[in-house]
C-alpha positions as CSV (number, residue, x, y, z in Angstrom):
1,X,11.1,38.9,66.0
2,X,12.7,35.4,66.0
3,X,9.8,34.4,63.7
4,X,10.4,37.2,61.6
5,X,14.1,36.0,60.7
6,X,12.5,32.3,60.6
7,X,10.1,33.6,57.6
8,X,13.1,35.5,55.9
9,X,15.6,32.3,56.5
10,X,13.0,29.9,55.1
11,X,11.5,32.4,52.4
12,X,15.9,32.9,51.2
13,X,16.3,29.0,51.6
14,X,13.0,27.8,49.6
15,X,12.4,30.6,46.8
16,X,14.8,29.2,44.9
17,X,13.7,25.6,44.9
18,X,9.8,27.0,45.0
19,X,10.9,29.1,41.3
20,X,12.6,25.1,40.0
21,X,8.9,23.1,41.0
22,X,6.9,25.8,39.7
23,X,9.0,26.3,36.1
24,X,7.8,22.5,35.3
25,X,5.1,22.2,32.5
26,X,2.7,20.3,34.7
27,X,2.2,23.2,37.3
28,X,-0.3,25.9,36.3
29,X,1.6,28.8,38.5
30,X,2.0,32.3,36.7
31,X,5.5,33.8,36.8
32,X,3.8,36.2,39.0
33,X,2.7,34.2,41.4
34,X,6.0,32.4,42.5
35,X,7.0,35.0,45.2
36,X,3.6,34.9,46.8
37,X,3.6,30.5,47.0
38,X,7.0,31.0,48.5
39,X,6.1,33.3,51.2
40,X,3.4,31.2,52.1
41,X,5.3,27.9,52.6
42,X,8.1,29.9,54.7
43,X,4.8,31.3,57.1
44,X,4.0,28.0,57.5
45,X,7.5,26.4,58.2
46,X,8.6,29.1,60.4
47,X,7.3,27.9,63.2
48,X,9.4,24.5,62.7
49,X,12.5,26.5,62.0
50,X,11.8,28.6,65.5
51,X,11.3,25.0,67.2
52,X,14.8,23.2,65.8
53,X,16.4,26.3,66.4
54,X,15.4,25.5,70.4
55,X,15.1,29.1,70.4
56,X,12.0,29.9,72.9
57,X,12.4,32.1,75.9
58,X,14.1,30.8,78.6
59,X,10.8,30.7,81.1
60,X,8.8,28.4,77.9
61,X,11.6,26.0,77.6
62,X,10.4,22.5,79.7
63,X,14.2,21.8,79.7
64,X,15.4,25.1,81.6
65,X,12.2,24.6,84.1
66,X,12.9,20.8,84.1
67,X,16.9,22.1,85.3
68,X,15.8,24.4,88.1
69,X,13.2,22.0,89.5
70,X,15.6,19.3,89.4
71,X,17.9,21.8,91.3
72,X,15.2,22.3,93.5
73,X,14.2,18.8,94.2
74,X,17.9,17.9,95.0
75,X,18.2,20.9,97.3
76,X,15.0,19.9,99.2
77,X,16.7,16.3,99.5
78,X,19.6,17.7,101.9
79,X,16.5,18.9,103.9
80,X,15.0,15.3,103.8
81,X,11.8,16.6,101.5
82,X,11.3,13.8,98.6
83,X,10.0,14.9,95.4
84,X,8.4,12.1,93.3
85,X,9.2,12.4,89.4
86,X,5.4,12.6,89.0
87,X,5.9,15.4,91.2
88,X,8.4,17.2,89.4
89,X,6.9,16.4,86.4
90,X,3.6,18.4,87.8
91,X,5.6,21.4,88.6
92,X,7.5,21.6,85.7
93,X,4.2,22.0,84.0
94,X,3.3,24.3,86.4
95,X,6.2,26.3,85.8
96,X,6.5,26.8,82.5
97,X,3.0,28.0,82.0
98,X,3.4,30.0,85.1
99,X,6.8,31.2,83.2
100,X,4.5,32.0,79.6
101,X,2.1,34.0,82.2
102,X,4.7,35.9,84.0
103,X,6.1,36.8,80.2
104,X,2.9,38.1,78.6
105,X,2.3,40.1,82.0
106,X,5.9,41.5,81.2
107,X,5.2,42.2,77.8
108,X,2.1,43.7,78.5
109,X,3.2,46.1,81.1
110,X,6.5,47.3,79.0
111,X,4.0,47.8,76.0
112,X,1.3,49.9,78.6
113,X,4.5,51.6,79.9
114,X,6.4,52.6,76.7
115,X,6.2,56.3,75.5
116,X,5.8,56.1,72.0
117,X,2.6,55.0,70.3
118,X,3.0,51.8,68.3
119,X,3.8,52.5,64.6
120,X,5.7,55.7,65.6
């Protein structure tokens, strides 16, 4: 959903610029192809917009997982357990991967439990 919003936003922002660029005599593009070119460019830059918006789910965010690991290592230190920075980085990597797997499983579960078929 966020990617489609990013594509629409990108299309709205770049379409006027694409039109201006393609109006040059040295650019051999027919008028009816302008929207197709803008759509292709919008789809290519949509992931960049999503990334720049910092809009990934919390379970895919290294910052969020890192903060949770920092809290956990702080609590562990209260009980005498010391976690090295290398181990913390490994835990963050495992947390991000695990969060992605859990997110995918929740998505599948929701799809399988949905009462109405796709597209209706």
